[in-house]
C-alpha positions in Angstrom: 49.8 -25.0 26.7 46.5 -24.4 28.3 45.6 -21.6 25.9 45.7 -24.0 23.0 42.5 -25.7 24.3 40.6 -22.4 24.2 38.9 -20.8 21.2 41.1 -18.3 19.4 40.3 -14.7 20.1 39.4 -14.1 16.5 36.8 -16.9 16.6 35.4 -15.5 19.9 35.1 -12.1 18.3 33.2 -13.3 15.3 30.9 -15.4 17.5 30.2 -12.4 19.7 29.4 -10.2 16.7 27.1 -12.9 15.3 25.3 -13.4 18.6 24.9 -9.6 19.0 23.5 -9.3 15.5 21.1 -12.2 16.1 19.9 -10.6 19.3 19.3 -7.3 17.6 17.9 -8.7 14.4 15.4 -11.3 15.5 12.4 -9.5 17.0 9.0 -10.7 16.1 8.6 -8.0 13.5 12.0 -8.4 11.8 12.1 -9.0 8.0 12.8 -12.6 6.8 13.7 -13.6 3.3 10.7 -15.8 2.3 7.9 -13.4 3.4 9.9 -10.6 1.8 10.0 -12.6 -1.5 6.3 -13.2 -1.3 5.6 -9.5 -0.8 7.9 -8.6 -3.7 6.2 -11.1 -6.1 2.6 -10.1 -5.2 3.3 -6.4 -5.7 5.6 -6.7 -8.7 4.1 -4.9 -11.8 5.7 -7.2 -14.3 4.4 -10.3 -12.5 0.9 -8.8 -12.3 1.1 -8.0 -16.0 1.8 -11.6 -16.7 -1.2 -12.7 -14.7 -3.4 -10.3 -16.8 -1.9 -11.8 -20.0 -2.9 -15.2 -18.7 -6.4 -14.0 -18.0 -6.7 -12.6 -21.5 -5.5 -15.9 -22.9 -8.1 -17.7 -20.8 -10.8 -15.5 -22.3 -9.6 -16.3 -25.9 -9.8 -20.0 -25.0 -13.4 -19.5 -23.9 -14.1 -17.7 -27.1 -12.6 -20.6 -29.2 -14.7 -23.1 -27.3 -17.7 -21.1 -28.1 -17.4 -22.2 -31.8 -18.8 -25.6 -30.7 -22.2 -23.9 -29.9 -24.8 -22.7 -32.4 -25.3 -19.0 -33.3 -28.8 -17.5 -33.0 -29.7 -14.2 -34.7 -32.8 -12.1 -35.0 -33.4 -9.5 -37.7 -36.1 -6.9 -38.4 -36.6 -4.2 -40.9 -39.1 -1.7 -42.2 -39.0 0.7 -45.2 -40.3 1.7 -48.5 -40.2 -0.7 -51.4 -41.1 0.2 -55.0 -41.7 -2.5 -57.6 -42.5 -2.3 -61.3 -43.7 -5.2 -63.4 -42.9 -5.0 -67.1 -45.8 -7.2 -68.1 -48.4 -4.8 -66.8 -46.4 -1.6 -66.6 -47.7 -0.9 -63.2 -45.6 0.5 -60.3 -46.4 -0.4 -56.7 -45.2 1.4 -53.6 -45.6 -0.4 -50.3 -44.1 -0.2 -46.8 -42.1 -3.4 -46.6 -41.9 -5.1 -43.2 -39.7 -8.1 -42.4 -38.5 -10.0 -39.4 -36.7 -13.3 -38.9 -34.9 -15.6 -36.5 -32.2 -18.0 -37.5 -30.1 -20.7 -36.0 -26.8 -21.8 -37.5 -24.7 -24.8 -36.3 -21.4 -25.8 -37.9 -20.9 -29.5 -38.4 -17.5 -29.4 -40.0 -15.0 -26.7 -41.0 -11.8 -28.7 -41.7 -11.0 -29.2 -37.9 -10.5 -25.5 -37.5 -12.4 -25.4 -34.2 -10.4 -28.2 -32.6 -7.1 -26.8 -33.7 -8.0 -23.3 -32.6 -9.0 -24.6 -29.1 -5.6 -26.4 -29.0 -3.8 -23.2 -30.0 -5.5 -21.1 -27.4 -5.0 -23.7 -24.7 -1.2 -23.8 -25.5 -1.2 -20.0 -25.5 -2.8 -19.8 -22.1 -0.4 -22.4 -20.7 2.6 -20.5 -22.1 1.3 -17.4 -20.4 1.0 -19.4 -17.1 4.5 -20.6 -17.4 5.7 -17.1 -18.2 4.0 -15.9 -15.0 5.8 -18.6 -13.0 9.1 -17.6 -14.7 8.5 -14.0 -13.8 7.7 -15.0 -10.2 10.9 -17.0 -10.0 12.9 -14.1 -11.4 11.4 -11.7 -8.9 12.2 -14.2 -6.1 15.9 -14.4 -7.3 16.1 -10.6 -7.6 14.7 -10.1 -4.2 17.1 -12.7 -2.7 20.1 -11.0 -4.3 18.9 -7.6 -3.1 18.3 -8.9 0.4 21.7 -10.7 0.7 23.6 -7.7 -0.9 22.0 -5.3 1.6 23.1 -7.5 4.5 26.6 -7.7 2.9 26.9 -4.0 2.5 25.6 -3.4 6.0 28.3 -5.8 7.3 31.0 -4.2 5.2 30.0 -0.7 6.5 30.4 -2.1 10.0 33.8 -3.4 9.3 34.9 -0.1 7.8 33.6 1.8 10.8 35.6 -0.6 13.1 38.7 -0.2 10.9 38.3 3.6 11.2 38.1 3.4 15.0 41.2 1.1 15.1 43.2 3.7 13.0 42.0 6.4 15.4 43.3 4.5 18.4 46.7 3.9 16.6 47.0 7.6 15.7 46.2 8.5 19.3 48.9 6.1 20.5 51.4 7.4 18.1 50.8 11.0 19.0 51.2 10.2 22.7 54.5 8.4 21.9 55.6 11.4 19.8 54.8 13.8 22.6 56.7 11.7 25.0 59.7 11.8 22.7 59.6 8.2 21.8 58.1 8.5 18.3 58.7 10.9 15.4 56.7 13.0 13.1 57.0 10.6 10.2 55.1 8.0 12.2 52.4 10.6 13.0 52.1 11.5 9.3 51.9 7.8 8.4 49.2 7.1 10.9 47.2 10.2 9.7 47.5 9.0 6.1 46.1 5.6 7.0 43.3 7.2 9.0 42.4 9.4 6.0 42.3 6.3 3.8 40.1 4.6 6.3 37.7 7.6 6.3 37.6 7.4 2.5 36.8 3.7 2.6 34.0 4.3 5.1 32.4 6.9 2.9 32.6 4.5 0.0 31.0 1.8 2.1 28.2 4.3 3.0 27.7 4.9 -0.7 27.6 1.2 -1.5 25.1 0.6 1.3 22.8 3.3 0.0 23.1 1.8 -3.5 22.0 -1.6 -2.0 19.1 0.1 -0.3 18.0 1.6 -3.6 18.2 -1.8 -5.3 16.2 -3.3 -2.4 13.6 -0.6 -2.8 13.3 -1.2 -6.5 12.7 -4.9 -6.2 10.4 -4.8 -3.1 8.7 -1.5 -3.9 9.6 0.0 -0.6 12.5 0.4 1.8 13.1 -2.2 4.5 11.1 -1.2 7.6 12.9 -3.5 10.0 16.1 -5.3 10.5 16.9 -8.1 8.1 17.4 -11.7 9.4 20.3 -13.4 7.6 18.9 -16.5 5.8 20.3 -19.8 7.1 18.9 -22.4 4.7 20.4 -25.8 3.9 19.6 -27.0 0.4 19.9 -30.4 -1.1 21.5 -30.2 -4.6 22.0 -32.9 -7.2 25.3 -34.7 -7.1 26.4 -33.5 -10.6 25.9 -30.6 -12.9 24.5 -33.0 -15.5 21.7 -34.1 -13.1 20.9 -30.4 -12.3 20.8 -29.7 -16.1 18.3 -32.6 -16.6 16.1 -31.2 -13.9 16.3 -27.7 -15.5 15.3 -29.0 -18.9 12.2 -30.5 -17.4 11.1 -28.0 -14.9 12.4 -24.5 -15.8 9.3 -22.4 -16.5 10.9 -20.4 -19.2 11.7 -23.5 -21.2 8.2 -24.9 -20.5 6.7 -21.7 -21.8 8.9 -21.9 -24.9 7.7 -25.5 -25.5 4.1 -24.4 -25.1 4.8 -21.7 -27.7 5.8 -24.4 -30.1 2.6 -26.3 -29.4 0.6 -23.1 -30.1 2.4 -22.6 -33.5 1.9 -26.2 -34.5 -1.9 -25.9 -33.7 -2.0 -22.7 -35.8 -0.3 -24.5 -38.7 -2.8 -27.4 -38.5 -5.6 -24.8 -38.4 -4.3 -23.3 -41.6 -5.3 -26.5 -43.5 -9.0 -25.9 -42.8 -9.7 -23.9 -46.0 -8.7 -27.0 -48.0 -11.8 -28.8 -46.7 -15.5 -28.1 -47.3 -17.6 -26.4 -44.7 -20.9 -28.0 -43.6 -23.5 -26.2 -41.6 -27.1 -26.7 -40.5 -29.1 -23.5 -41.0 -32.7 -23.1 -39.7 -34.5 -19.8 -40.4 -38.1 -18.6 -39.8 -39.2 -15.4 -41.6 -42.3 -13.2 -41.1 -42.7 -10.6 -43.9 -45.4 -8.2 -44.9 -46.0 -6.3 -48.1 -42.9 -7.5 -49.9 -42.1 -7.8 -53.6 -45.1 -5.5 -54.4 -47.6 -8.0 -53.0 -49.8 -6.8 -50.2 -50.3 -9.2 -47.3 -48.2 -11.4 -45.0 -45.8 -14.0 -46.0 -44.2 -16.6 -43.7 -41.3 -18.8 -44.6 -39.4 -21.6 -42.8 -36.2 -23.2 -44.0 -34.2 -26.0 -42.5 -31.2 -26.6 -44.6 -28.0 -28.6 -44.7 -25.5 -26.4 -46.6 -22.1 -27.3 -48.0 -19.7 -24.6 -49.1 -16.3 -25.3 -50.7 -13.9 -22.7 -51.9 -12.1 -23.7 -55.1 -9.7 -20.8 -55.5 -8.7 -18.0 -53.1 -5.9 -16.3 -55.0 -3.1 -18.4 -53.3 -3.9 -16.9 -49.9 -4.4 -20.3 -48.2 -1.1 -21.8 -49.4 0.7 -18.6 -48.4 -0.9 -18.8 -44.9 0.3 -22.4 -44.6 3.9 -21.3 -45.5 3.7 -18.5 -42.9 2.5 -20.8 -40.1 5.1 -23.4 -41.0 7.8 -20.8 -40.6 6.3 -19.8 -37.3 6.7 -23.3 -36.0 10.4 -23.3 -36.9 10.8 -19.9 -35.4 9.3 -21.0 -32.1 11.6 -24.1 -32.1 14.7 -21.9 -32.6 13.6 -19.6 -29.8 13.2 -22.7 -27.5 16.6 -23.9 -28.5 18.2 -20.6 -27.7 16.4 -20.5 -24.4 17.7 -24.0 -23.6 21.3 -22.9 -24.2 20.9 -19.8 -22.0 19.4 -21.9 -19.2 22.2 -24.4 -19.3 24.8 -21.6 -19.4 23.3 -19.7 -16.4 23.1 -22.9 -14.4 26.7 -23.8 -15.2 27.8 -20.3 -14.0 26.0 -20.7 -10.7 27.2 -24.3 -10.2 30.8 -23.3 -10.7 30.5 -20.3 -8.5 29.1 -22.4 -5.6 31.8 -25.0 -6.0 34.9 -22.7 -6.3 33.8 -20.0 -4.0 33.0 -22.7 -1.4 36.5 -24.0 -1.8 37.8 -20.5 -1.6 36.1 -19.9 1.7 38.2 -22.5 3.4 41.4 -20.7 2.5 39.9 -17.3 3.3 39.1 -18.5 6.9 42.6 -19.9 7.3 44.0 -16.6 6.1 41.9 -14.7 8.6 42.9 -16.9 11.5 46.6 -16.7 10.7 46.5 -13.0 10.0 44.7 -12.3 13.3 47.3 -14.3 15.2 50.0 -12.3 13.4 48.2 -9.0 14.2 47.9 -9.9 17.8 51.6 -10.6 18.0 52.5 -7.4 16.1 50.4 -5.3 18.4 52.3 -6.6 21.5 55.6 -6.2 19.7 54.8 -2.7 18.6 53.9 -1.6 22.1 57.4 -3.0 23.2 59.1 -1.1 20.3 60.0 -4.3 18.5 57.8 -3.7 15.4 57.6 -0.7 13.2 54.4 1.3 12.8 54.4 0.3 9.1 54.4 -3.4 10.0 51.4 -2.8 12.3 49.4 -0.7 9.9 50.0 -3.2 7.0 48.9 -6.1 9.1 45.8 -4.2 10.3 44.9 -3.5 6.7 45.5 -7.1 5.7 43.3 -8.4 8.4 40.4 -6.0 7.6 40.8 -6.8 3.9 40.5 -10.5 4.7 37.4 -9.9 6.7 35.8 -8.0 3.8 36.8 -10.8 1.5 35.1 -13.3 3.8 31.9 -11.2 3.9 31.8 -10.8 0.1 32.6 -14.4 -0.6 30.0 -15.8 1.8 27.4 -13.6 0.1 28.6 -14.7 -3.3 28.4 -18.3 -2.3 24.9 -17.9 -0.8 23.6 -16.2 -4.0 25.1 -18.9 -6.1 23.0 -21.5 -4.3 19.8 -19.5 -4.9 20.9 -19.1 -8.6 21.2 -22.9 -8.9 17.7 -23.3 -7.6 16.4 -20.7 -10.0 18.4 -22.3 -12.9 16.8 -25.7 -12.2 13.4 -24.1 -12.0 12.8 -25.2 -8.4 13.4 -21.9 -6.5 9.8 -21.2 -5.6 9.0 -24.8 -4.6 12.2 -25.2 -2.5 11.6 -21.9 -0.6 7.9 -22.9 -0.3 6.9 -19.4 -1.5 3.1 -19.0 -0.9 2.1 -17.0 -4.0 -0.8 -18.0 -6.2 0.0 -17.9 -9.9 -1.5 -19.8 -12.8 -1.0 -23.5 -12.6 -0.6 -25.7 -15.6 -1.3 -29.5 -15.8 -0.4 -29.9 -19.5 3.0 -31.3 -20.4 4.7 -29.9 -23.4 8.2 -31.4 -22.8 7.9 -33.6 -25.9 8.0 -30.6 -28.3 
């Protein structure tokens, strides 16, 4: 009865492996998840492209705000001017010289400047949200690549251990056969299982190399040190509905789509400006010499308040209004589609976390019971009370259960990160220290 108070051998084995991996994988220079994510984001070309798009939008906003300021121009010219007066019949040829400076300040143009500033502001904010969305996507890609590499590394280790186990069994069977206890059928059977184990190990090597390639694509380089398995505990909403409400408010892709609607609406408002008159203050000072066939200098100063009002433009203004109205509806439909995709992806991740988490309980029970069965079969086989086929099948079942545990744990972990990404809180939750464009404007009412 005493042994029932001790930890089962299979638990001791897993703990020993975990402690060994922790000892080997926690030097000061080992790679951790969050710093690796930060490195991946900073050097990701698509993220850097989004930052440049935001910078371009900021320049366009500055340009739109420049419409509040006056324009100042200078002009100068010199050339030949010939004039002929019919009253006298005389022709005059003079070298005409002219110069001027003018200032023009718009007072009203149908609210075009205000709406254009609003449009460029929304465009810049949409670009900022897109940069945040790209950073979050890179963070999720890096997390998946990181966890998958750890998974494939562990699966490769399991296949290598399985291969060694089959080698020991084959050696034991051959010794029994040489001693006249076993038979050639058992030897062939053990060799066949060893060949299959070798094949599985090669496949595991290939999968591990694929995971390395994926890791390199996301990070931009191969891992230069051991990876530390992330051990983070997250607080999630109680229900999927609560998580969805958070996503609808915080997901950067949705916020970018809302900003796109605001941009289209501002452009639609700006399209009404041709229906209003334009009012400008124009001040001009001219210095001319030998003009209009009259020798001598001529100075002129004008300070004018000018009104211009287009009465007909071939229907272009109304057509432009229709185009911008359609653009508003198009932006709204894009946002609606984005909302559906966000809800769908969040639901997938939420269900994966729930059901894989429940599945892990049964997988661990399966491993425990299978190991106990295997331990008994090993003793019984050495006593000749179990067939080789029973032993080999149980060995394979145990190894298969361990592989399933590794895969399911990785899947469960990735599902948690996908939930955070689906809610739009991945970067904040991980406290990723990457500077990207921040936005204070709220477009959630679009």
